[in-house]
N, C-alpha and C positions, 0 to 999 in steps of 0.2 A: 173377334170377340174375346178370345183368351188373353190377347195382349192388353186390351182395354181393362179386362177384369184384374189382371196383375197390377196394372198402374193404380186402379182403384183401391185394391187391397193394400198396396204399398203406402198409398196416401193415408189410409186409415191407420195403419201400423205406425207411420211416422207421426201422425197426430197424437196418438196415445203416448208415444215416447217423447213428445215435445221436439221432434226433429222436423225441420221444414221439408215439405214434400218438394220434389223437383219441379221447377218452373215449367209451365206449359210452353214448349218451344214454339208452338204455333200461335200463341196469344199475340205476340208483337206483329207477326205477319198478317194475322186476321184483322187486327185493329187498323193497320195501315190500309189494307184493302177496303175496309168498311168506310174509311174516311176519304176515299176517292170522290172528288167533286164537292168536298166540304168547303173549300175555299170560296166557291161561288155563293154558297149559302150565307157565309159570314159577310162577304162583301155586300150582298143585297141587304142583309140585316142592319149593318151599320148605317147604310144609306136611309133605310126605312125608319130606323129608330133615331136618326139625327145624332149619331155618336161620332165624334171626331176620329177616334182611333181605338183599337182593341188588339190585345195579344192573348194567345191561347196556347197551351201545351198539354199534351196527353202522354201518359206513361202506361205501358202495358207489357206484361211478360218480363218485367225487370229492366225496361229501357224506355227511353223517350222515343215515341213513334211519330209524334207530330209536334211541331213548334213553329208558329207563324205570327207575324204582325200584320195588321190591316189598318189602312187609313193613316192618320198623322198623329205624331206625338207633339208636334208644334204646328198649328194651323197656319199662323202668319208666315213662318219660315219654310213651310212645306217640307218639314222634316218627317221622314217616314217612321211609323211604328215598327219595332222589331221585337223578336223574342228576348232581346237583351236590354230593352228599355225599362228603366226603373219606374215603378209605380208605388204609391202609398197603399199598402195592403189592408189597412184598417184593422177590424176586429179579428181577422184571421191570424193576427199576432197572438191572440189569447191562448191558442193551443201550444204555442212555443213556450209561453210562460208556465203553463201547466206541466209541460214536459220537463222543463228544468227543475220544477219542484219535485217531479217524480224521480229524477236522477238523485236529488238530494235525499229523498226518502230511501232510495236504494242504499245510500251510503250511511244510513242511520242518523242523519242530521235532522230529520223531521219525521213525525208521524202524522198522517192525514187527519186522524181523528183526535189528536191531542188538542187541548185548549190553545187557541191562538196566543193567549197571553203567556204561554210557556216560552214563546220565542220573541214576542213583541209585548213586553210587560206594560208599556204605556198605552196600548190600544184601548180605546173606549168608544162605545156606542151610547146612544141616549138612554138605553135600558140596561141596567146593571146585570140582569139575568142573561140577556142575550150576550152581553160583553163576556160574561164568565163562560158561556157555553159554546160560542162560535169557534170553529176549527178551520185549519187550512183548506179542508175539503169544501167547506161552506163558501169560502172566498171564490172558488173557481167553478161553482155550480149555480150561482144566481139565486141563492135561497137564504140570504142573510136577514131578510125582513126590511132591508133598506131599498126604497125605490130608486130610480135612476139618479136624480139630482145632477143631471149632466151639466146644467148651467153653472154649477159650482166650479167646474174645471174648464169648461169650453172657452178657449181663447185666453186662458189664465195660466201664465207660466211664471208668475212672481213667487208663489210659495215653493218651498222644497216639498218633497213627498212626505217627510215626517210632519211638516207643518200642516199640510193638507189633511193627513190622517188625523191630526189633533182636532180638526174641525168636525169630525164625524160625531162627536159627542153632542153637537148642537143640531143635528139633522133628525127630522122626524122619521121614525120607523112606521111603516104602514102594514106590517104583518109580523107574526111571530117567526122565530127561527125555523127554517125547514118546512114551513107551511105553504108558502106561495112562491112561484117562480117570478122573480122580478129582475130583469136584465140589469146588470150593474157594472159599469166601467170602473167605478171607484174601488170596488172590492178586488177587481183584477189589478188595479194599480197597487193595492196593498199586497196582493199575492206576489207581484214583481218585487216590491220593496222587501218582502220576506225572503224571497229567493236570493236577492243580493246580500241581505244581512247574513243568511246562513252560509252563503258562499264566501263571505268575507270580501265582497266586491260590490260594485253597483249591479243593478239588473242587467244593464247593457253589457257589461263585461262578462257576466255569467252566461248570457245567451251567446255572445261571440265565442267564448271559450268552449262551451259545451255543445253548441249546435253549428254555428256558422263556420267555424274553422274546420272541424272534422268533416262537415258535409261539403266543404268547398264552396260555400256561399260567400265569395270574396267581395262582391260589390254590394251585398245587402247591408243596410245600415239602419239607424234608429231615429233619424230626424230628417224632415224635408229640407232642412238647411244643408245637410250633407249631400242629399240627393242632387241639389242644384249645383253642386260643385263637380258633378260627374259629366262626362261627355255625352251621355245618352239617357236622358230622363224625360218623362212626359210632363207637359203643362196640364193644369187642371182647368176644366171648362164647365159652364152651365148653359142652359137654354133659357133665353129671356121670354117675355110674354109674346113676342112676335116670332117665336120659334127660331130665333137666330142664336148661333153659338158665340159665347163670349168667354174670353179668358178671365179667370178669377185668381186672386192671390192664394198662395199656399196657406193652409191652416196648420200652424205649429201646435202639436199636442204632446210636446216632449214631457210635460208634467205627468201625464197618464200613459206614457209610452208602453208599459207592460200590457195595457188594454188594447193598443191599436196603432202604434207609431212605427212599426217596421216598414221599410221600403225594400222592394225586391223586384226581380224579373221573373217571367214565367220559366225561363231556363233554370234559374237557381231554385225556384219553388218546385220544380220537377224533382230536384234532389231531396227536398223536404217530403214530397209525396212518396218517393221510393223508400226513404227511411221509415215512414209509417207503414208502408205495405210490407216491408221486410222485417217487421217485428222489432224495430229499434236498432238495427244494425247498419253499419256502413262497411261494405265488404265483409270481412270476417270479424270486424271489431264491433262489440256490443256496447252501445252508449247508454242504454237503459234496459233494464230487465224486461223480457217479453211480457211477463205477468203484470208488471207495473204499467206498461203501455196498453195492455189489454184493458186494465182497469180504467185508464184515462179515456179509452175508446168506448167504454160501456155506460149504459144509462145510469145516472145518479139522481135525476130530478125530472118529474113530469113538468110539462110546460103549461098545461091547462088549455092548449089550443084545441080547436075543433077541426075535423077533416073537411077539406074542400074538394077532394078527389078520391074516388074509390081505390085507385091504384097507387096512391102515395099515402103512407101511414102518417099519423100525427107524430111529430118529432118529440123525442125526449132529449135531455141535455146530459152530456158526459162531463168531461173536464176540458172546457174550451172547444168542444165539438158538439154538434147536433147529430143525433142518431135517428134514422128512420128506415123504412123499407120503400124503395123506389121501384115501382113496376116489377115487383118480385125479387129485387136485389137489395141486400143490406147495404145501406149507404151511411157514410160518416162524412160530415160536411160542415162548413161554416161560411157565412158571408162577411163582407167587410165594407164599410163606407165612411169616408171622410170627405170634406168639401172637394168636389170635382173628381172623385175616384170611387169606383165600385169594384169589388173583388168577389169571386166565387172560387172556393177550393173544395173539392170533394174527392173521395176515393171509395171504392167498392172492395173491401178486404177479401171477400170470398171469390172475387173475379179478377184479382190482381190488376185492377184498373184505377187510374187516378187522373184527374183533370183540374186545371187551374186556368182561370181567365180573368183579365182585368180590362176595364175601359175607363176613359178619362172624362166622363161626364156622369152626373147622377142618374144613371140608367140601369135597370135590372138586366141588361143584355148578357152580362157574363154568365149568370145562372142559366139563361135560356140556351146559349150556345153550348154550354157544358152538357145540358140535358139532351140537346139534339145530337151531339157527338156520341153520348152514351147510348142513346137509342139505336144509332147506326151500328155501333160495335156489338150491342147485345142482339141485334137482328130483330128489334121490336117494331111493331106497327108504328108508322110515322105519326107523331103528334105535331100539330102546327103551333108550337110554343110561341113563336115570334108573331104569327098572325093574331093569336089570342091576345098577346101583350099589346099589339098595336090597337086592337079594339078597346082594350081596357084603358089604354093611354088616351084615346079619344074621349071615352066616357069620363075619365078623370078630369080632363080639361073642361068639359061641359059642367061638371059638378063644381069645379073651382070657380068658374064664371058665375054660377048661381050663388055660391057662397059669398062672392065679392059683392053681388047686388044686395044681399040680405044683411051684410055685416053691420049696417047702421040701424037695423030694425029696433035694437034695444036702446038706442041713443035718445036721451031726453032733450028736446030742443028748447031753446030760450033760457038756458041756465048760464050762470057765470061763476067764476072762482070766488071763494069766500075771502081771499086775501089778495093783496097786491102781489105781482109776480115775484118781486124780490124776496118775499117771505118764504117762498117755496125753495129757493136756492139754498144750497148747503151740502154738507157731507153727512151721509147717513151710513150706519154700519149695522151688520148682523154678525154675531159670533161665528156662524157657520159660513155664510156666503161672502162675508167681508164687506167691502166698501161699495157704495152706490153714490155717485156725485150728481147733483142737480145744479145746473148753471143757468143764469139769465143770459140770453143771447139776443141782442136787439130788443124786439117787442115780443119775444117768445122764450121758451125754455128748451133745454136739452138735458139728457141724462147719460151717464157713462157707467158701465159696469164691465169688468174684465177687459178694459181698454177698447170697448166697443161703444162709440158715441152715436146716439140716436136722437133726432129732433122729437119734441113733444108737441102735440096739438091738444087743445082743450077738448074734452069729450063731453062731460056734463058735471055740474057741481064741482067737487074736488077730485074728480077722476080725469086723468090725462091719458092719451093714447100715443104709442110709439109711431112716429111718422115714417115716410119712405126714406130709405137709405140705400142707394144703389151700391155703395162700397161694401156694406155688410147688413143684410136685411134680417139678421137674427132676431132683433127686438121690434121689428115692424108689427104693429097692431098689439103690442104688449100693453096691457092696462096697468096704470099706477094710481092707487088711491092714497091721497094724502090725509093724514089724521091730525086733529088738533088736541091739545091738552086742556085742562080745566082753566088755564089762564088765557085760552084763545090763541095760543102759539102753534104754528105748524111744528109738530113734534116727531112725526114718523111718516113713513110711506110703506105701503104693503103692495106686493105684486105676486102673482101666481107663477113661480119659477119651476115648480115640480107639480105636474097635473094631478098626481095621486096623493099629494099631501096638502096641508093647509097653506095659505099664502105666507110668504116670507115677509116678516116685518123688520124693516130697517129703521133704527132709531136715529133721530137727528142729533148730530154732534154739536158741541158748543164751538164758539170762536176758537180756532186752533192756537191763537196767540195766548190764550189764557192757560195754556199748558207749556208755554215756552219760557224757561227760566230767565232768558235774556230780556224778554218783554216784561215779565213779572217783576223784574228788579226795580222798576220805576215805582212800584207800590210799597216797597220796603221802607220802614221807618217807624217812628213812635208818634202816635196820635193821642189827642186829649179830647175828652167829651166836655160838654157844657158844665157837667157836674164835677169835672176834675179827674175823672177816671182815665188812666193812661192805658192805651192799647198798643201793643207792639206787633207789627206785621213783619214776618220773616219768610224766608224760602226754605222749604225742605224738599229736596228732589225736584220735581216739576210742579209743586203745589205751594200755595201760600199757607201760612199758619198765623193764627191770632192768639196772643197771650194777654190775659187780663189778670191782674192781681187777685189771688185767692180762688182762681178757677183753673181747670185743666186747660191745656193747650188745644185749640180747635183747628181743624183742617178746613180750608176754604176750597170748595169744589165749584168749578165753573157751571153756570146754569144757562139755559137757552136765552134768557133775558139779557145776557151779557154781564150779569152780576155774578156773585158767588153765593153759595149756601154753605152753612156750617155742616160738615159731614155728621157730626155728633148730634146736632140739633137742626134738622133740615128745615124747620119752620122759620129759621132766622136767615135772612139774606143780607149780604154786604156788598156795597159798591164804592167806587171811587170817582172823583171828579178831577179834571185837569183844566188848567187855564189855557189861554190862547197860544202860549209857547210850548204846551205839552207837558208842563210840570204838574205833578199831582199836588192838589191843594186841600182836598177834603176826602173824608170817608163817611159813609152813612150805613146804617143798619136798620132793619125792620123787626122790631120786637119790643119787649119791655126794656127799660133802661139797661144798658150793657152792664152796669155795675151789679145788677141783680138778675142777670139772665138765668133762666131756669128751663129745664126740659118740659115740654108740653105747653109753653106759653102760646097764646093766640097772636097771630100777626098777619100782615099783608105780604104778599109775594111781589108786589109791584107798586112803586111810588112815583109820583110826579115831583119834579123840583123846578118850578117855573124860573126861567132865566139862567139855569145852570148849564155848564158845558158838559153834557152827558154823551160820552162815546162808549166804545167797548169797555166793559167793566165799570161804566159810570153809574151814578146813583139812579139814573133812569134805565140803564142797561140798553139792550138792543131788542126789546120786545116788540109787540105788534105796533103798527104805525098809528092805530087809533088810540085815543087818550082815555084815561080813567082817573077818577078822583081819588086822592090819597085816602086810605082807610086806617092808617096807623101813624103814630108819631115818627118823624124822621130825625135820626140822631146825627148831627153834624160834628165831625171831629176836626180840630185844627192841627196842622202838621207841626210837631215840636222839633223833631230831629231826624234826619236821615243818616243812617250809618255810612261810614266811608266805604 
C-alpha cells in the first residue's frame, strides 16, 4: 500500500510540474495478456462481415503490443494482409493537418483565432461577414457554416487547391459561423493549404518534414497513385447486391489530400499513436508543445448528436479528433473512409492505450475490433459489438430492398420530354461546381460531372434520372430537372448535389465555337444595310465587336439561339448566314433600323428566314426545332469587304 501511495503522489506531483509520470511498466504486459485469443475473434469477424482483409495494431505502455494482418490484401492473387500493408486512411488524415498547424502556431507563424484572411487574403465565402470572421480554428472544427458540398471535389482533380478555394464564394452557407457542426472536407483542404503556405512548401512537404520523417513513417504517402508503386498495398473492394466481393478502382482524392488522402500501415500509424500519447514527443525530441497538443485533443465544438448508449457519451469535436467517454474511459478518436477502405484510430490518454485498424471494404469492422480489444484490456464486461453489427447489417439490407421497391412511387407515368433529345445536350456550368456535360448517345442521354459519366433515363416531364453505372454508381438515381427560358429553349439544369442546400443550377452554355477567335474570323468584315449604313465587324479578344458610324462600339455576346446579342443593348440580336461553300454572305439583326439603334427598343429575339442557310451563328441561329413566325423586321447586310 505504501509503495502504491508513493507512486500516486509522485504522479500528482509530476502532473503539477508538467513532468510526465513514469510509464506503467506492467501496462504492456497486461495488454498482451488481455489480447490472448484475440486472433480468433478477428478471423471470425472478417468472415461473418464479409471483409477481404483487416490489419490492426495496439500500443500500450509506450510500445507496440500487438500488430497483425488477417485475410487478404489482394483476393485474386491471394496476397496476405500484414501489419505493413498500405491502406488509404481517409479522414484520420485530418488530425495530422491540425497538428502541423499547431506546430506552426508554436513558431509564431499563425494564431488559431486570428482572421483567416490575415494569412490567406483572397479567401472568400458567400457571406462577407463570415469571410471576415472565420479563423484557422474554425477550419479544423467543422463550424464554418458551410455544409459538406462533397460532390464539388469528389473525383475532381483538375483544379488546383487555390482554384478550388476560389469557388467557395459561390457555395451556399446553411448556418452562421460557429453555430452548427457541419462536417466539411473543403475546410480541411483549406487548412492544409494554409499549413503549406505558412511553411513555405506544399501541405505534403510540410507533413513529411514535420511528422513522417521524425516519426519514422517512411512508407506513408499522400496519394493512392504512390501506394500502388509499393510492394505491399491493399486493393479496395466492395460488396455487390449478391454479397459477392468485387475489386473496385482506387479513388484519387489528391485535391483534398489534407482532409483524407494519407496512406499508411498499422505499424507506422502505431508511431503516430505513440506520438500523441507521449504529449507530442519522439524520444526526447518535442515536435509540438504539450499544451498545444492538449488543445488539439480538447473539445472545440459540440456535434449536436444524441446518445444511443448509456455507457458511451455524445462526442464533441476537437481539432481533427472526436472526443468522448467510452465505458468510463476518456477517448480521442476518428474514423476514415474512402472508396474501398475504412479506418478507425483511437487512443485513451489517461490509460496509455492506442489502437488502429483498417479494412479493405466499406465495413465498420475496424471500429468494432478496436472496441473489442479495448474492452479486453480494460477488463470490461464483454459486449457483442460484432454480433450487434451483423444484426444491424441484416436490417439495413432489408430496409434497402424496401426503399428500392418504393423509389418509383413519386414517378408520374405517361409523360414525355418537352423537347427533342438533341435540345438537352450541351455544356452547362455553375461558378461553384464547374462543368456538367449532357450528351446525346444513340436514342438516349448521358451526363458527366467530375469525369464520372452516368446514363440518363427519362423520369417524368423534364426530369431525368441517373441510371445504373457499375463502374461508378455515384450518380445513380440522381435527378436532373431541365429548365426552359422565355424563348422555349433548354437553358439550365438543376440537381441536388448538397442535401442541406438548395439545388445547384447549371446554366447552359452557348456553342463553344462562338468564343473561338479562329472560328469567329470568318465573320470579320464590313457589311452594308439596305439603307447604306456600313457596319464593321471585328474581333477583340475572344469576342466580336460591331462598329456603326456615330455610335459606340458594341460587343457581340453568343446566345443560346446560336446568334449574338449586343452586350450593351441585349434586346438586339445579330446573326450571320453562309453559302454552300461556308463563306459568310449576310448578316442580320433584330431591332429598329441599325442606323437609329437606341437603348430600350422593342424587338424579337428569334427570326425565321425562309430559304436561308442558317447554321451556328446564322440568322436563324440554333434555337428550338419548332418554328415561329417573325415578329420584327429582319435587316439583311451585304458583304462589302473582308479585311486581309
